[in-house]
C-alpha positions, 0 to 999 in steps of 0.5 A: 535126331527128330523134335516135335510135341504131340504125334504130328503127322501121325508120326509118319516123319521119324517112322520113315526116319527109323525105316530107313535106318536114319533115326537117332530119336524122336524127341517129344512130350510122351509116347506110348510104348505099345510095342512092348508086352507091359504097355499092351497089357496096361492099355487093355485093362483101361478104359476104351477111350484112354486105350484109344488116346494111347493108340493116338500116341504111337505108331507100328514100327517107331520103336519106343526105344528110339523115342526120347520123352520128356515127361516133365512138360507133358506135365507142365503142359498138362496143367496149362503151362504155356505152350511156347514155352514147353515147345521150346524146352523140347526143342532146346534139349533135342538141340543139345542132345543131337550135339552131344550124340553127333547127329543131324537135327530135323525140327519141326516148326515151333520147335526149331529155333530153339532146337537149332540155336543149342545144337549150333553148326554141329551137324546138318539142320532140317526144319520140316515146316508145317504151315507157310512163312508167318510173315506172308500169312501176317500180309495176307490176313491183313488184307482179308480182314478189310476185303472181309470185315465180319470175318471175326477169325482173321484177327485170332489167327496164330500169325496175327496174335503172336507178340513180337518176339514169338512171331520174329523166332518163327520167322527166323526158323527157315534162315537158320536151317541147312534145308527146309521141307515143305508140303507144298509148293505154296509153302516153299514160295513163301519160305523164298519169298523171306529170304530162303534160298530155293536151292535150300527148299524141298517139297514132299507132298503130304500122304493118306491113309488109303485103307481107311479111307476108301470109296463106297460100295454103293453111293445113294442117289440124290441132288448134288453133294458138295461138302466143305470139310474143315473149320468154318473160317475165312482162312478156309475161304468160308466166304468166297465159297457161300458167295458163290453157292449163293450166287448159283440157285441152284436146284437139286443140290445141297451144301454141307459144311462139316468141322469143330473148332473156330466158326466165323458166325458173322460169315455164316449168319449172312449166309443162313439158309443156303446150307446144311452144318455138321459139327464134331463129327466122328472120323466114321462119319467124316469118312461117310460125308467124303464117300458120299459128296460129288465134290468137296470145295474148300477154297482155302486162303493158305494151306501148309497142304490141307489133308482134306483133299487127298482125304477125299480124293482116297474117298473117290471125290474129286476136289476144288482146291487153291492156288495156295494149297496141297490141291495145286501138288496133287490135282490134275486139272479136270482130271480129278479136280480142279485149282483155282486161285484164292478170292474168287467166287467166280471161278468157284461158281464157275467149277461148281455149276459145271458140277451141276450140269455135268453129274454123269462126266463128275462121277467118272473122275472118281476113279481118277481120284482114287488113282490120285490118292493111291499115288500119294499114300503114307508110303510115298510122303515117307520115301519122299522125306528120306529122299529130301535128307542129306544122304548117308556119306555125304559132307552134310550126312544127317545120320550118324557114323554108325547109321542111326544107333542109340 
């Protein structure tokens, strides 16, 4: 049994379980049954925008018969109900259902506390830890607020504004699990820092769509193009990047910030004129920006993984990431990118200067970047998830005795 809200990770975890015959059911808010002819007929009659929304809530290979939608919670959410309460209801329902069916239970962060509490000790409890441990993030952000006071977004980070009870519940989730799956070694380290036995942690790096994301047939000549992709906030290391960039004063070079959502306006204003910015870029536009960039630089303070690194690599673009991200799990230093310490404008400036002075060598890294992405496609991620789960026939068997039947 798996549980989460929305289309988490494009449904790759339950899809992996279904392909391996290990999925009893996915409990979620709603799912499009586009594997059924009547649903496809309805979709075809709807406006294109609605049809696209339905497609986003469907994954080929994940049968709708294996999904338990809680429409009541979807309606509550649509009416503006507190999301934490919706998550709790989903988790508790999944826990009770898994216990009744005698199935193991895999819960994403935010659902796991209620899911595992309702489930009890009926079988193995697996947590998919989406973000680093909240206690580690809270300590990191408190320090950062003193270091970069103009970064207003830090006070609004979920780990900083959570009420005491919710913060405690999220902090306890990993301790309730028999096994924790994390997408990066950094996330895994934060779990260990907060009391999780290292033997109960498995790291499975995320994957990427290497068919949609690919190198461009041609790249336009021009200046060194450095790209930042993500929310323009200090959690992503925005101030450090802009400080490094400003210190270089490079000619024949441009920095583009692309993203949506929150913005640290104080940080952006203090470096105004040194970059160009795009907001609300479409998926196709983001792919184009990846393809035309010479290097992606996202020096995040903390990432559960950071899909932008793999997305850029898939487009043949080397990356600069930090030790507190999934870049450390996929990048080979100097071959397809670099990994630098957090809070280090000097290290960023050094790497960016090298990129500017070694354009031919940087271009030669593009083939290696694509090779790295091909080794980390979604199929590899799904295989890693299945390998991490307690195996069939073991004392802590994750699946039911009849291999995940309904």
